[in-house]
N, C-alpha and C positions, 0 to 999 in steps of 0.2 A: 310659209305653207307651202309644203311637197307631198307628193302623194302620200307616203306614209303617214304625216302630221295630219291630215284630212281625215283618217278613218278614226286617230284617235282621236281626235276632237269629237266629232261626230260619237261616238262611242261616250264621252263624256258628258255631252248633251242629252243622249239619249235616257242616260242612267239617270242624270240629274230629275228628266221630269217622269218615270216609270210610276211614279207613287201616284200622280196623277193620271194621267194615262191608263193605267190598271191591265195590262195588255202586255204580253208578250210585244216585243219588234224588232223588224229583221229591217238590217241596213243592205239594202241592193245597191252593187257597185255596177258600175257597167263598162262594155268596155275597152272605155275611152278614161276609166276613172272617177266618174263622175257618180252622186252616191243622192239614194233614193230612200224613203221609208216605207217599209211593205207592215201594213195592217192587217189583221182580219176580218174587221166590220166595219160600214162605214157610220159615219156621225149619228145618221139620221137612220138606222136601225138600233142604237140604244140606246135603256132606257134610262132617261134622266136621271129617276132614282134609284138606279142600280150603280152607276157612275158620272156621279152629277158632275166631276171635273176632267170629264175624259174628253169633248170638244174642246176646252179650253187650256186644257194642256196640250192637248193635240197640237193645235194653232201656235199657241206658245212655244214649243219645240220645233217647227217649222220653220218660224221665223227667226230662233236664235241659230239654226243650221244652215237659212238661207245667206241670214245676215252676216255669219261667218265665211263660208263657204265657196255662195255659188259668188259669181258664177262659170269658175274654173273647176271646182272640187263638189258640186253638186247644184241640182235642179234649182232655177227659182222657185218661191214657197208656191206662185201656182198650180208646177207641176210635179212639186214634193213628193203628195203621200200617194200613196197607190193604196188597193185594197185587196183580198183574193179574192172578196166573194163577187167583185165586178170582174178578175182576171183569170179566174182557176185556171183555164186554158194553157196562159203563161207562166202561173204560179204553181202549180200543184202539189199536194200537202208531202210527197215526197224529195222536192228541190234540196240539193247540200246547201248543210248551214255549217258555219264557223262560231263558236259558243264566245261570246266575246264580254259576257259579265252581267250582273244581276243586281236588282236592288227589289226591295219592298216586298218581297215573291215573287217576282216576273223579272224573264232576263231578255238579254239581248245578245242579235246573232247575226250572223256576217254570210250574203250571200253573192259571193263573184259570178260575175257572169264575165268567161273566160272562152279565147280563143282555141288556146289548148291548158293543159293544168287543171280543168275541172274534175277528172277524174281521181286525182290524188286524196279528193273529197267522198270520194265513194263508198256508199255505207258494204261493210264486209258483211256479206250474209252470214248468217247464224250455223245453218243445215251441212253437215263433212258431205263431202263427195265419195265416191265410190266410181272406178277408183282413186285414189290418191294422188294429185297433181302436187308439183315442184319448179318452181322456178327458178332459176337461177339469175341473178341479179348483180350488177356491178357496176357502180360509180364511173368508172373510169375502164376504158380497153385495155387491153394486155394483163388480164390478171389471171388467165388461165380457165375464163367461164365456160369457153366452148368444149377446151379438152375436157374439163371433169364433167361435160352433159355425157360426150364419149366414152369415156373411162367408167362412168357409175352406171350408165346403159350395157355395157359390155358384163360391170360383173354383175349385173342384175339377170343378165342372159345367162351366163356363168350357175346360176340356181336355179335356171329353168322358170325365170318369170318372163313373160311377155312386157316386152317397155314401147312404149310410145314417144317418139320424139319427135316436136314442132317447132321448129324454125321459126321466131317469131322477132326473129334480128332484123326487119323488114330493112331497113337503111342501109344495112353493112351483114346482109347472108353470110353464113360460115358454117353452121356446124351439121347442115345439109351437104355440100358440097364433100366436108370432112369424113361422114359416114357412109356418103355411096361415090361407087367409080363414076366417071363420065356415062357408059353406057349403060349404066344404072339408074339412070334418075326417072321420076315419075312424069308425065306429060306435065302435070300441071303444079302449082304452089298453092302457098298462101294466098299472097296476093292474089291468082287469079282467082279462088273464092269469093274472097269480099267483091270484085270486079264483076264477076259472073251471077253471084247469088243477088245482087243489089238488081238485075235484071234477072232474076225470078229460075236463073239457069243453074244455083250452086249444086243439086243435088245432081243432077245430070254429070258431075265432075269428080265425085267426090271418090271413087275409088281407082280415078286418075291421076290422084294427089299423093298416094301411098307406093312406097316402094322399100321394099324388106336392105335391110344392112346387111352386108358380106362379114362385119365383123361377130356376127352372131353363129355364123357355120360351124363351127366348133364346141358348142357350148348345145344344151338343151333347150333350150331360151329362143325368144326372138326379139329382134329391133325392126321396129316399123317406122319410117322416116317419112315425114313431111316436111320438104322444103319451102324456104320463102320464095322462091325462084323456079319452077320446072323446068323442063328442058325446051319448051317453046315458050323461051327466055325472050320472046319480039315484042318490043315494048313496054318491055316493063317497067321504064319511067311513066313513063304516061298510065300506063294500069295501075303504080304507086301510089300517083297523082291524087286516084279514086278510091285509095285503100278505104282514109278514116270516113268515108262519106256516111253520115250520121241517119242511113238511108237502107231498109232492107227490102226485100220482095214486098212486102207487105205495107209498106209507108215509112214513116218516120221511125225511127228506133236506133238508141247512144251505141255508140261501136262498141264497148265492152258487153253489152246483149248481144251483140252478133255474133262478136269472139265467143262464146263461153254456148252461144247456137251450133260455131262451128266445130268447138270440143265433144259438147254431145254428142254430133254425128259421127265421129272421128271414132269417139271413144264405142259408140253401138257399135261401128261397122268392124273397127277392130280389134273389138273387146282386151285392151290391157289389164295387165296387173299394176303398169304403175305409168306416168305421166311425166314427162320431162319437158319445160317446158323452158327453152334461150330464151331470152329476156333482150331486148333494146337495152345499153347505157344509158344513165343518168335520168335525167327527171322528164321525161319523154310521158302521153299520157298512156303510153302500150306499158310502158313497164307499171304503170298506174294500174292498169285493168289484172296483170298478172298477178302481181302482191294483194291484189282485193276483191276486184270481181269474182275474177274464178276461183276462189276460195283454197289457193296454194301454199304451202308450207315454202319457204323462202330464205332461199340459202344467200345470202349476201355476202362478197365479197369483199375483204379490205386487206388493203396493204398500208404499213404504218408510215406514213406519208401525210404532212398536213393537208393537201389536197382533197386527199382521200375522207380523214375525220371532218375537212372544213364542211365538206358537200354534204356528209349525211347527216350532220348538224341542222344544216338547211332544212331539209325533207323531216329530220325529225320535231324542230320546234314549230314546225309544220303542223302537224299531229296532233302534237299537247294541248290544242286548243280546243281538242276531239276526245274528250276523256275517256266516252261511252265505247267510239271504235279502237282508240288506242287499246283496251281491258280485252279484246276479242284479238287486234292482229297482233302484239307481243307474244303469245304463247304459239305464232307460225312464224317468228322471224328467228333467223341461226346465223350467228356468222361461222364465216371460214376465211382463215388464215392464208392467202396465199402467197406465194413464192417463197416462203418460208428457206430462210438456209439447213443444208444439208447436215449441217454440224451442230447448230443449235440447239441446245439444249434447253426442253420444256421445265426442268424445274430449277433454272438457274437465275436469281433474281436480277442480273443483267443480260437476261438475256434477247432476242428480238422478240419471241413467243411471247416473253414476259411484258416485256410493253405495249405491246398489240393486245393482249390479254387488257392489261389498266386502262387503255387508253378507251376501249370497248365496254368496258364494265364504267365509266365515268359517263360517258355518253348515254348510255343505258340508265344510268342511276338518275343522270339529269332529268330525264324525258319520258324513260318508260318503264320501270323500276315504280313498286310502291316507296314512300317513304317508312320507312321500321319506326321510327318514332312516330306513328297515327297507331299503332298495333293497339288492340283495345285488351290485349292477354291479360289477365289477370283482374279486368276492369267489371264494368256491372253489365254487358249484350255476356251470356251464357255461349252463345255462337258467335264468334267474332271473326269476320270476313277473312278467309287466309289472302296473307299478304304473297303479293306477286314479288319476290327480291331474293336476288342472291349476293351471295360475300365475293369480291373480284377473284379467291382462287377455286372457286367453287365448277367441278367440275360441268355439272348439269345446268350451270347457269347460261343464257338465252346467249350473253355476251361471247364466253367462254369461247375461243377460237379451234374449230376444227381443223388442225394441219394443215397442209399441203404443201411438200417439201421441194424445194427447185433443186431439177436435175438439169443437166444440160443435152439432154435426150429429147427435153420438151420442145427445145427448139424447132428440130424438124420432125415433131413428132407425128406421125401417120399413124391412125389407128385400125388403118386397112394391113396395114405392113404387121402381121403378126410378133414378130420377132422384137418390136419395142414393148408389148405389152408387159413383159413379166419385168421389164426393168423402171418404167412410168409405174406400175401398179404398186414399186414401192415406196413412192413418195407418195400413195394416197391410201396406205395401208391404215393409218390412224383415222381418218375420216369415213374408210369406207369400213371401217371395223363399227364407229360410233356408228353409222348409216342403220349397220345390217342389225342391232341391239336395239336402234328404236324405233326401226319402220318393218324390217324385214323376221327377225327370228322371234322378238317378244310380241311382234303382234302389231298396230299402229296407235300409241298413245302420242296424248298432248304433250307428254312429258319425259324422258327417261327415268 
């Protein structure tokens, strides 16, 4: 028996007893990996005539899990079962749940109590945000994410737009120093706000967190930049260690909600048309918050390497157990093909771009796109739901890579040196054209 097998065994046992218990069951896995059962109502509150086998069914399930998994992977039978009615403060109705299976009309869910990683189960808000937010995300570094933030900010400013750029790669700050001269950095940054806000002083430093980038000086627009680290970088490590505290000035508060409040305050102050969020790489909770909690369109950078696809498959497979979340999230995910060879032919079947496209399509088809074989077109339903699915070569597909061509000028790219911009912008011509068609010229829509 191991960590993974224990959960599968608990799932099998729970499904086998659902018909007798007649209630949804949540498997709660604690920080050490030990499993408990969470139900809504304790047996003494259940009318025997309504669910006559509830008590005996629950006792049988508790015994089976305890016998099979305790003490290593489950609590002993005497401590195995919890009830929401008695623990509403620990298990409110909005805890994150992953669907594990169902039987006899009832369902099994998992609630993982994690030190980190729980934000990947965050429910995606249904409401749209204004201004529109964009998260630039990658599994690996060195793919041009921060460079793309700078180029996109300049491009939008050249169209007269007001752009807010927030550096949320807190462990490896970059885009703030890329867009701001050393003598033009604001006094404070994102990390300072999280520390000060927990002490009730966040609002006081808000104006001193923003500086205008000289990159917009020759445009009709504006680029406001909030760096991760301000000019007063003293004790940054000590501040960073307090940044993810799940406690705001008013008491306990999850980190994504604190982040949302920061963005709302900055947007109210700066009144941008577009907000660009530079994310940390990998499967960190900050990345999850930027993709899910803040309701952003997410640009996923991919290079055609085994490491990249394996990492994205880990994330996509996690989401597959949350079908309702996927239905909302997948319309906001877009693939950006980075570092594509400059002489690559997009329409060549043997090209780098085609390989990138096909592997992205396989990933989306396996985890995010609807199965076209399940279409009810021509069936009994007069208004069958529209499938979210695209062919591999469909340029409107969310998997279809928006191309960014590699140029040697990108090695030493300095966006504040205006002579570089015309050279580098050629590499981004295809991506910027798609962005304009999707979000600027034709208005903001879910799909182009």
